[in-house]
C-alpha positions in Angstrom: 22.4 -10.8 -45.2 24.5 -11.8 -42.2 24.5 -15.4 -41.2 22.6 -16.3 -38.0 25.7 -17.0 -35.8 27.0 -13.5 -36.7 23.7 -12.0 -35.9 23.7 -13.6 -32.5 27.2 -12.4 -31.9 26.1 -8.8 -32.6 23.1 -9.1 -30.3 25.3 -10.5 -27.5 27.8 -7.7 -27.9 24.9 -5.2 -27.5 23.2 -6.8 -24.5 25.4 -9.3 -22.7 26.8 -8.6 -19.2 26.6 -9.2 -15.5 24.8 -7.1 -12.9 26.7 -4.5 -10.9 26.6 -3.6 -7.2 24.8 -0.6 -5.6 26.9 1.6 -3.4 27.9 5.2 -2.5 26.5 8.3 -4.2 22.9 8.8 -5.2 22.0 10.6 -8.5 19.8 10.3 -11.6 20.1 9.3 -15.2 17.5 9.6 -18.0 16.2 6.7 -20.0 14.2 6.9 -23.2 12.4 3.8 -24.6 11.5 4.1 -28.3 11.0 2.1 -31.4 11.6 2.3 -35.2 14.7 4.4 -35.0 13.2 6.9 -32.6 10.1 7.4 -34.6 7.8 6.5 -31.5 8.8 7.4 -28.0 7.2 4.8 -25.7 8.5 6.0 -22.4 11.0 8.5 -21.0 11.9 9.0 -17.3 14.5 10.0 -14.8 15.7 7.1 -12.7 17.5 7.0 -9.4 21.0 5.5 -9.5 23.9 5.0 -7.1 27.5 4.9 -7.9 28.3 1.6 -9.7 24.7 0.8 -10.7 24.5 -1.4 -13.7 22.1 -0.4 -16.4 20.5 -3.9 -16.4 19.7 -3.5 -12.7 18.0 -0.1 -13.3 16.0 -1.5 -16.2 14.7 -4.3 -14.1 13.8 -2.0 -11.3 12.0 0.6 -13.5 10.5 -1.2 -16.5 8.9 -4.5 -17.2 11.8 -6.5 -18.5 12.4 -10.0 -19.7 15.8 -11.5 -20.2 17.3 -14.4 -22.2 20.6 -16.2 -22.5 20.8 -16.8 -18.7 19.6 -13.3 -17.8 22.4 -11.4 -19.7 20.3 -10.3 -22.7 17.3 -8.0 -22.5 14.7 -9.8 -24.7 11.6 -7.6 -23.9 10.9 -4.2 -22.5 7.3 -3.4 -21.5 6.1 -6.5 -23.4 7.7 -5.5 -26.7 9.6 -8.7 -27.4 12.6 -9.7 -29.6 11.4 -11.0 -33.0 14.5 -13.1 -33.2 15.4 -14.7 -29.8 13.5 -17.9 -29.1 11.4 -17.6 -32.2 10.9 -20.3 -34.9 10.4 -17.8 -37.6 13.2 -15.3 -36.9 12.5 -11.6 -37.5 15.4 -9.3 -37.1 13.7 -7.0 -34.5 15.5 -6.3 -31.3 16.5 -3.8 -28.6 19.7 -1.7 -29.0 20.9 0.8 -26.4 22.9 4.0 -26.9 24.9 5.7 -24.2 24.9 9.5 -24.6 24.4 9.0 -28.3 26.8 6.1 -28.9 25.8 2.5 -29.5 27.2 0.6 -26.4 30.3 -1.5 -26.9 29.4 -3.6 -23.8 26.4 -5.2 -22.4 23.7 -3.6 -20.2 24.9 -5.6 -17.2 28.4 -4.4 -17.6 27.7 -0.7 -18.3 27.7 1.3 -15.0 25.5 4.3 -15.2 27.0 7.7 -14.5 25.1 10.7 -13.2 23.2 12.5 -15.9 23.8 9.8 -18.5 21.1 9.7 -21.2 20.3 6.2 -22.4 18.2 5.5 -25.4 16.8 2.0 -25.8 15.4 1.6 -29.4 13.5 -1.4 -30.8 14.1 -1.7 -34.5 14.6 -3.8 -37.6 18.2 -4.7 -38.2 17.7 -6.9 -41.2 18.7 -4.4 -43.9 19.4 -1.3 -41.9 23.0 -0.3 -41.6 25.0 -0.6 -38.3 23.8 2.7 -36.7 26.6 3.6 -34.2 25.8 7.2 -33.3 22.6 9.2 -33.0 21.9 12.9 -32.5 19.0 12.4 -30.0 21.1 12.5 -26.8 22.3 16.0 -27.4 23.9 17.8 -25.6 25.0 14.7 -23.6 26.8 13.5 -26.8 29.4 16.2 -26.0 28.9 16.9 -22.3 29.2 13.3 -21.2 30.3 11.3 -24.1 30.9 7.5 -24.1 33.5 7.1 -21.3 35.7 10.1 -21.3 34.3 13.3 -22.9 36.3 14.5 -25.9 37.0 18.1 -27.0 34.7 19.5 -29.6 35.7 21.3 -32.8 33.0 23.2 -34.7 34.0 23.7 -38.3 32.1 26.2 -40.4 32.1 26.9 -44.1 31.8 30.6 -45.1 28.7 32.3 -43.8 28.0 30.0 -40.9 30.5 31.4 -38.3 27.8 33.0 -36.2 26.1 29.6 -35.8 29.4 28.1 -34.7 30.0 30.8 -32.1 26.4 30.5 -30.7 26.8 26.8 -30.4 30.2 27.2 -28.7 28.6 29.6 -26.2 25.7 27.2 -25.4 27.8 24.0 -25.1 30.4 25.8 -23.0 27.6 26.8 -20.6 26.4 23.2 -20.6 29.8 22.0 -19.5 31.7 21.1 -22.7 35.3 22.4 -22.3 37.7 23.4 -25.0 35.2 24.1 -27.7 37.0 25.5 -30.8 35.3 27.2 -33.8 37.3 27.2 -37.1 37.2 26.7 -40.8 37.0 23.1 -42.0 40.4 21.5 -41.5 41.1 18.3 -43.5 44.0 17.2 -41.3 41.9 17.4 -38.1 39.0 15.6 -39.8 41.2 12.6 -40.5 42.8 12.4 -37.1 39.7 11.1 -35.4 40.8 12.4 -31.9 38.0 15.0 -31.4 34.3 15.2 -31.8 33.7 17.4 -34.8 30.6 19.3 -35.9 30.6 20.6 -39.5 28.1 23.3 -40.6 27.7 24.5 -44.2 26.2 24.1 -47.6 26.7 20.6 -49.0 28.1 22.1 -52.2 30.9 23.6 -50.1 31.7 20.9 -47.5 31.5 18.0 -50.0 34.8 19.3 -51.4 36.5 17.9 -48.4 37.6 14.3 -48.9 36.7 12.9 -45.5 33.2 14.2 -45.6 32.6 13.1 -49.1 33.8 9.6 -48.2 31.3 9.4 -45.4 28.6 10.4 -47.8 29.8 8.1 -50.6 29.5 5.2 -48.1 26.2 6.4 -46.7 24.5 2.9 -47.0 27.0 1.8 -44.3 27.3 5.0 -42.3 23.6 5.4 -41.6 23.0 8.5 -43.7 19.4 8.3 -44.8 19.4 11.1 -47.4 20.7 11.9 -50.9 21.7 15.6 -51.6 21.6 17.1 -55.1 19.5 19.7 -56.7 16.8 18.3 -54.4 17.1 16.2 -51.2 15.8 12.6 -51.1 15.0 11.2 -47.7 15.3 7.4 -47.3 13.7 4.7 -45.2 15.5 2.2 -43.1 16.2 0.0 -46.1 17.9 2.9 -48.0 15.0 3.3 -50.4 13.7 6.8 -51.4 10.7 7.6 -49.3 10.1 11.3 -50.2 11.7 14.1 -52.2 12.0 17.8 -51.2 13.3 20.7 -53.2 15.3 22.1 -50.3 16.2 21.4 -46.8 19.0 20.4 -44.3 20.0 17.3 -42.5 21.6 16.7 -39.1 23.4 13.4 -38.6 26.1 11.9 -36.4 28.5 9.1 -37.4 31.6 7.6 -35.8 34.8 9.0 -37.3 36.3 5.7 -38.3 36.7 2.3 -36.8 37.7 1.6 -33.2 37.1 5.2 -32.2 34.5 6.9 -30.0 34.8 10.3 -31.7 32.0 11.5 -33.9 31.4 13.7 -36.9 28.2 15.7 -37.0 27.0 17.0 -40.3 24.6 20.0 -40.4 24.3 20.5 -44.1 21.9 20.6 -47.0 21.1 22.8 -50.1 19.3 25.7 -48.4 21.0 28.2 -46.2 18.0 29.1 -44.0 17.3 25.4 -43.3 20.9 24.8 -42.3 20.9 27.7 -40.0 17.6 26.7 -38.5 19.0 23.2 -37.8 22.0 24.8 -36.0 19.7 27.1 -34.1 17.7 24.1 -32.8 20.8 22.9 -30.9 21.2 26.1 -28.9 17.6 27.4 -28.8 15.5 24.2 -28.6 17.6 21.1 -28.1 14.7 19.1 -26.7 13.2 19.1 -30.1 15.5 16.4 -31.3 15.5 14.3 -28.1 15.6 10.6 -28.9 15.9 11.1 -32.7 18.4 9.1 -34.8 18.9 11.9 -37.4 16.9 14.8 -38.6 15.7 16.5 -41.8 14.6 20.1 -41.6 12.6 21.9 -44.4 10.6 25.1 -44.0 10.5 24.7 -40.2 9.3 21.1 -40.6 11.2 18.6 -38.5 11.3 15.1 -39.9 12.8 12.0 -38.2 15.2 10.0 -40.3 15.2 7.2 -41.4 11.8 8.1 -42.9 9.2 5.6 -41.8 5.6 6.1 -43.0 
């Protein structure tokens, strides 16, 4: 368990900042308010912004917000308060915000919204849960907008999943993602960390690649709430087995190393039809995963991960 001063430092990194100025162009961004790792969507709306608008300003204008630490930290949204800040009996429950799928590296007062940004504010327990740095629920903004400068996307497919890769390329290209490349899985590119990467295939096949296996082997730190073998076990936020399925597929996004903003998406499992169905969601029905942290698919059933009963 982290010491209290380290916990406060983490919270300050997430929320601290100063308010920006309103000027110039007018546009909109989308904000989703949720709790328990996207399990419950409390509110979602389009908000008006102007060039240079700070997220903190927009939150105060559009939601019932309370701040702490001199106004730099969002302590409460729509009356759902921090369980840690200002409490005698500290509970590690707080608000975290994601910019186009990436946990923000600066405070809400310092982040200037861009047109068509998708912001997810999620209230969750951070006592035992891993440091969740990337989520799938901002798709396709994860790739269209990115965090800062959009990166090129490489879709890597194991044998038999090339059609899914090409369909995704077509969809994302139409959405505005440039330089989408479909290829076989390339170990060197996986290690470089310069591009966003989406890997599609049976776990039996893709787990042979060192970088992907390493992510899985460190799943308790990476935020992978599943275990794949002859069956698939889905985990709760504490990493405990919550349910077991004979077959299925998972969709998850993680940062590709430290000090990088590139991500690796895994669409994998032990059943071909569920893997292909997961990929199809991304180009047929992307709104189905909006706001989710990661996803498990089995027999057309869509389950949010981590699994919370």
